[in-house]
C-alpha positions as CSV (number, residue, x, y, z in Angstrom):
1,X,-70.9,-18.0,9.2
2,X,-68.0,-15.6,8.9
3,X,-66.5,-13.4,11.6
4,X,-68.1,-10.3,12.3
5,X,-68.8,-7.6,15.0
6,X,-71.8,-6.2,16.5
7,X,-72.6,-2.6,18.4
8,X,-75.3,-2.6,20.5
9,X,-76.9,-0.5,23.4
10,X,-78.8,-2.2,26.4
11,X,-81.3,-1.1,29.0
12,X,-82.3,2.0,27.3
13,X,-79.3,3.3,26.4
14,X,-77.2,2.6,29.7
15,X,-75.4,-0.1,28.9
16,X,-72.7,-0.1,25.7
17,X,-72.0,-3.6,24.3
18,X,-69.9,-5.2,21.6
19,X,-69.9,-9.1,20.7
20,X,-67.6,-10.6,17.8
21,X,-66.8,-13.7,16.5
22,X,-63.3,-14.5,15.7
23,X,-62.8,-18.0,15.0
24,X,-61.5,-17.4,11.4
25,X,-59.5,-14.2,12.6
26,X,-57.6,-16.1,15.2
27,X,-57.3,-19.1,13.2
28,X,-55.6,-17.3,10.5
29,X,-53.1,-15.9,13.3
30,X,-52.6,-19.7,14.5
31,X,-51.9,-20.7,11.0
32,X,-49.5,-17.9,10.5
33,X,-47.5,-18.2,13.5
34,X,-47.8,-21.9,14.2
35,X,-48.7,-21.2,17.6
36,X,-49.5,-24.0,20.0
37,X,-52.8,-24.4,22.0
38,X,-52.0,-22.2,25.0
39,X,-50.3,-19.4,23.0
40,X,-53.3,-19.6,20.5
41,X,-55.6,-18.7,23.4
42,X,-53.6,-16.2,24.8
43,X,-53.4,-14.3,21.6
44,X,-56.5,-14.9,20.1
45,X,-58.3,-13.6,23.5
46,X,-55.9,-10.6,23.1
47,X,-56.8,-9.9,19.6
48,X,-60.6,-10.2,20.1
49,X,-60.5,-8.0,22.9
50,X,-58.4,-5.5,20.6
51,X,-60.8,-5.6,17.7
52,X,-63.5,-4.6,19.8
53,X,-61.6,-1.8,21.4
54,X,-60.8,-0.5,17.6
55,X,-64.8,-0.8,16.9
56,X,-65.1,2.0,19.6
57,X,-62.8,4.1,17.3
58,X,-63.9,6.0,14.1
59,X,-62.6,6.7,11.2
60,X,-58.8,5.9,10.2
61,X,-58.3,5.6,14.0
62,X,-56.1,2.8,15.1
63,X,-55.4,1.0,18.5
64,X,-52.1,-0.9,19.1
65,X,-51.9,-3.2,22.4
66,X,-49.1,-4.6,23.8
67,X,-49.5,-7.1,26.8
68,X,-46.2,-7.6,28.3
69,X,-46.3,-10.2,31.0
70,X,-43.5,-12.3,32.9
71,X,-44.6,-15.5,31.6
72,X,-42.7,-17.5,28.9
73,X,-44.6,-16.4,25.8
74,X,-43.2,-12.9,26.0
75,X,-44.7,-9.6,24.7
76,X,-47.8,-9.9,22.2
77,X,-48.5,-7.0,20.1
78,X,-52.2,-6.1,18.4
79,X,-53.1,-3.6,16.1
80,X,-56.7,-2.9,15.4
81,X,-58.7,0.0,13.6
82,X,-62.1,0.9,13.3
83,X,-63.1,-0.9,10.2
84,X,-62.7,-4.6,11.8
85,X,-59.4,-5.2,10.7
86,X,-56.7,-6.9,13.2
87,X,-53.2,-8.3,13.3
88,X,-51.1,-9.5,16.0
89,X,-48.1,-11.7,16.9
90,X,-46.7,-13.2,20.0
91,X,-42.7,-13.6,20.7
92,X,-42.9,-17.2,21.6
93,X,-45.8,-19.1,19.9
94,X,-44.3,-22.6,21.1
95,X,-45.2,-23.2,24.7
96,X,-47.0,-26.0,26.4
97,X,-48.0,-26.6,29.9
98,X,-50.5,-29.4,31.4
99,X,-54.0,-28.2,31.7
100,X,-54.8,-26.0,34.9
101,X,-56.6,-27.2,38.0
102,X,-59.9,-26.9,36.4
103,X,-59.0,-28.7,33.4
104,X,-58.3,-25.5,30.9
105,X,-55.5,-23.9,29.2
106,X,-53.1,-22.7,31.8
107,X,-53.0,-19.1,30.0
108,X,-52.3,-17.2,33.4
109,X,-49.1,-19.4,33.5
110,X,-48.4,-18.6,30.0
111,X,-48.9,-15.0,29.9
112,X,-47.5,-14.4,33.6
113,X,-49.1,-12.6,36.2
114,X,-46.8,-9.6,36.6
115,X,-46.3,-6.9,33.8
116,X,-48.4,-4.5,31.9
117,X,-50.9,-3.9,29.4
118,X,-50.5,-1.0,27.2
119,X,-52.7,0.8,24.9
120,X,-51.8,3.5,22.5
121,X,-54.7,5.1,20.1
122,X,-53.7,6.8,16.9
123,X,-56.7,9.4,16.8
124,X,-55.1,11.1,13.9
125,X,-53.8,14.1,16.2
126,X,-50.3,15.0,16.7
127,X,-50.4,13.5,20.1
128,X,-51.4,9.7,21.0
129,X,-53.4,8.6,23.6
130,X,-51.5,6.3,26.1
131,X,-52.8,4.2,29.0
132,X,-51.0,1.5,31.1
133,X,-52.3,-0.9,33.7
134,X,-50.5,-3.7,35.4
135,X,-51.5,-7.3,34.4
136,X,-53.7,-8.5,37.4
137,X,-54.3,-12.0,36.5
138,X,-52.8,-13.1,33.3
139,X,-55.9,-14.5,31.9
140,X,-56.4,-11.8,29.4
141,X,-60.3,-10.9,29.9
142,X,-60.0,-9.9,33.7
143,X,-56.9,-7.6,32.3
144,X,-58.7,-5.8,30.1
145,X,-61.5,-5.1,32.5
146,X,-59.3,-3.6,35.1
147,X,-57.4,-1.6,32.2
148,X,-61.3,0.1,31.4
149,X,-61.9,0.7,34.9
150,X,-58.6,2.0,35.8
151,X,-57.3,3.7,32.8
152,X,-60.4,5.0,30.9
153,X,-62.8,5.1,34.2
154,X,-65.4,3.1,32.6
155,X,-67.0,0.4,34.5
156,X,-67.1,-2.5,32.1
157,X,-67.2,-6.5,31.7
158,X,-65.1,-8.4,29.3
159,X,-65.6,-11.9,28.1
160,X,-63.3,-13.8,26.0
161,X,-62.8,-17.3,24.9
162,X,-60.9,-19.3,22.2
163,X,-61.2,-23.2,22.0
164,X,-58.7,-25.0,20.2
165,X,-58.9,-28.4,17.9
166,X,-56.5,-31.3,18.9
167,X,-54.9,-30.6,15.6
168,X,-53.9,-27.0,17.0
169,X,-56.2,-25.3,14.6
170,X,-59.2,-23.0,16.2
171,X,-62.6,-24.3,16.8
172,X,-64.0,-21.4,18.1
173,X,-63.3,-18.0,19.4
174,X,-65.1,-14.9,20.1
175,X,-66.0,-12.2,23.0
176,X,-68.3,-9.3,24.3
177,X,-67.5,-6.1,26.2
178,X,-70.2,-4.4,28.4
179,X,-69.6,-0.8,29.4
180,X,-71.9,1.2,32.0
181,X,-72.7,4.5,31.0
182,X,-73.2,7.2,33.1
183,X,-76.3,7.2,35.0
184,X,-76.5,3.6,34.8
185,X,-79.3,2.5,37.9
186,X,-78.2,0.3,40.7
187,X,-81.1,-2.1,39.8
188,X,-79.4,-2.7,36.0
189,X,-76.2,-3.1,37.3
190,X,-77.7,-5.9,39.6
191,X,-79.6,-7.5,36.8
192,X,-76.4,-7.7,34.5
193,X,-74.0,-9.0,37.5
194,X,-77.0,-11.8,37.8
195,X,-77.1,-12.5,34.3
196,X,-73.3,-12.7,33.7
197,X,-73.1,-14.9,36.6
198,X,-75.4,-17.5,35.2
199,X,-74.1,-17.6,31.7
200,X,-71.8,-20.2,30.1
201,X,-68.5,-19.3,28.8
202,X,-68.4,-17.5,25.6
203,X,-66.3,-20.2,23.8
204,X,-69.0,-22.6,24.7
205,X,-71.6,-20.4,23.2
206,X,-69.7,-19.8,19.8
207,X,-69.0,-23.5,19.5
208,X,-72.6,-23.9,19.7
209,X,-73.3,-21.6,17.0
210,X,-74.4,-18.3,18.7
211,X,-74.1,-15.3,16.6
212,X,-72.8,-12.1,18.2
213,X,-76.1,-10.8,18.7
214,X,-77.3,-13.9,20.6
215,X,-74.3,-13.7,22.8
216,X,-75.7,-10.3,23.8
217,X,-79.0,-11.6,24.5
218,X,-77.3,-14.2,26.9
219,X,-75.2,-12.0,28.5
220,X,-77.6,-9.0,28.9
221,X,-81.0,-11.0,28.7
222,X,-83.7,-11.4,26.2
223,X,-85.3,-8.0,25.3
224,X,-82.4,-5.9,26.8
225,X,-80.4,-5.6,23.7
226,X,-80.8,-3.1,20.8
227,X,-78.4,-4.1,17.7
228,X,-77.2,-0.8,16.4
229,X,-74.9,-2.0,13.6
230,X,-72.6,-4.9,12.3
231,X,-69.1,-5.2,10.5
232,X,-66.9,-7.9,9.1
233,X,-63.8,-8.9,11.1
234,X,-60.8,-10.3,9.3
235,X,-56.8,-10.8,10.1
236,X,-55.4,-7.8,7.9
237,X,-51.8,-6.8,7.6
238,X,-50.7,-3.5,6.6
239,X,-47.2,-4.2,5.5
240,X,-45.8,-4.2,1.8
241,X,-42.8,-3.9,0.1
242,X,-42.9,0.0,-0.1
243,X,-43.1,0.3,3.6
244,X,-40.4,-1.7,4.1
245,X,-38.4,0.2,1.6
246,X,-39.2,3.4,3.5
247,X,-38.1,1.8,6.8
248,X,-34.6,1.1,5.3
249,X,-34.8,4.6,3.5
250,X,-34.8,5.8,7.5
251,X,-31.6,3.9,8.3
252,X,-29.5,6.4,6.1
253,X,-27.1,6.1,3.1
254,X,-24.1,4.6,5.2
255,X,-26.2,1.7,6.9
256,X,-27.4,0.9,3.3
257,X,-24.3,0.8,1.8
258,X,-23.0,-1.4,4.3
259,X,-25.8,-4.0,3.5
260,X,-24.6,-3.7,-0.1
261,X,-21.1,-4.4,0.4
262,X,-21.5,-7.2,3.4
263,X,-24.3,-9.2,1.9
264,X,-25.3,-7.5,-1.4
265,X,-29.1,-8.1,-0.8
266,X,-31.0,-8.5,2.0
267,X,-34.6,-10.2,2.9
268,X,-37.1,-8.5,5.3
269,X,-40.0,-10.0,7.3
270,X,-43.2,-8.6,8.8
271,X,-43.6,-9.8,12.7
272,X,-47.1,-9.8,12.6
273,X,-48.0,-11.8,9.4
274,X,-44.4,-13.4,8.5
275,X,-44.6,-12.1,4.9
276,X,-41.2,-11.7,3.5
277,X,-39.9,-9.1,1.1
278,X,-36.4,-9.2,-0.7
279,X,-34.6,-6.1,-1.7
280,X,-31.7,-6.9,-4.1
281,X,-28.5,-4.7,-4.5
282,X,-30.2,-2.7,-7.4
283,X,-33.0,-1.9,-5.5
284,X,-31.0,-1.3,-2.6
285,X,-28.8,1.3,-4.6
286,X,-32.2,2.8,-5.7
287,X,-33.3,3.5,-2.3
288,X,-29.5,5.4,-1.7
289,X,-30.6,7.3,-4.9
290,X,-33.9,8.3,-3.6
291,X,-32.1,9.6,-0.3
292,X,-29.5,11.5,-2.2
293,X,-32.6,12.8,-4.5
294,X,-34.1,14.7,-1.4
295,X,-31.1,16.2,-0.1
């Protein structure tokens, strides 16, 4: 089973729901960045939440999430779109702590309990939507729940999980988001809260082979879910040599000339996927020619 996301409604349209399997997607991020288990859990949870938030968008809309706590892993930045593509990176991928009191990876300590989650939505308009809320736990799921309630005024429940193998590869990853729609009755809310209190962690469900559809049945109760559609999910970077060239052009003629005079050629690297792009002296001179041609 590959990674994919499902959109659904529950309780006769009173609940909007998303669930996703991200095992391979998070595994690709772990492989590229060589993250240690505690960082894989933090980045993987963040990417899982972000790809579901991307699924709330339409067309070519995109979302960027920055989680900047006071923990040692530093800021995490994730990009996602409405088509199931997501990419992410963390400032310090090699952090390790002993397991916490519950015998689990101490994500809270790694992320930090002070800082902010910032969400920027590019909806294809002149102005972008931006929302920011404080980190309330550092466990990621609770922090996204607080973001939805506070910044977007949508009562929500977010469940995220990442399990890591002894060799640091990803065993299982995924999550769900439930959002209450206007007019949702108290009885429905009570039923959902009771169901959420009784379920096992989402990472355990995925480890057992639960599909996203089965996850939603577990969190909403059998018979309370109507699946609307699904789409594949993958780690996908938008970087290219052309984009890096455009960024270099933005530096201006003098700075490019200084690069040529000082080092002759340069190597650029994408933060998200760690791909490198080399620009020779001839290519840099060509970028200067492009600037001069536009003037």
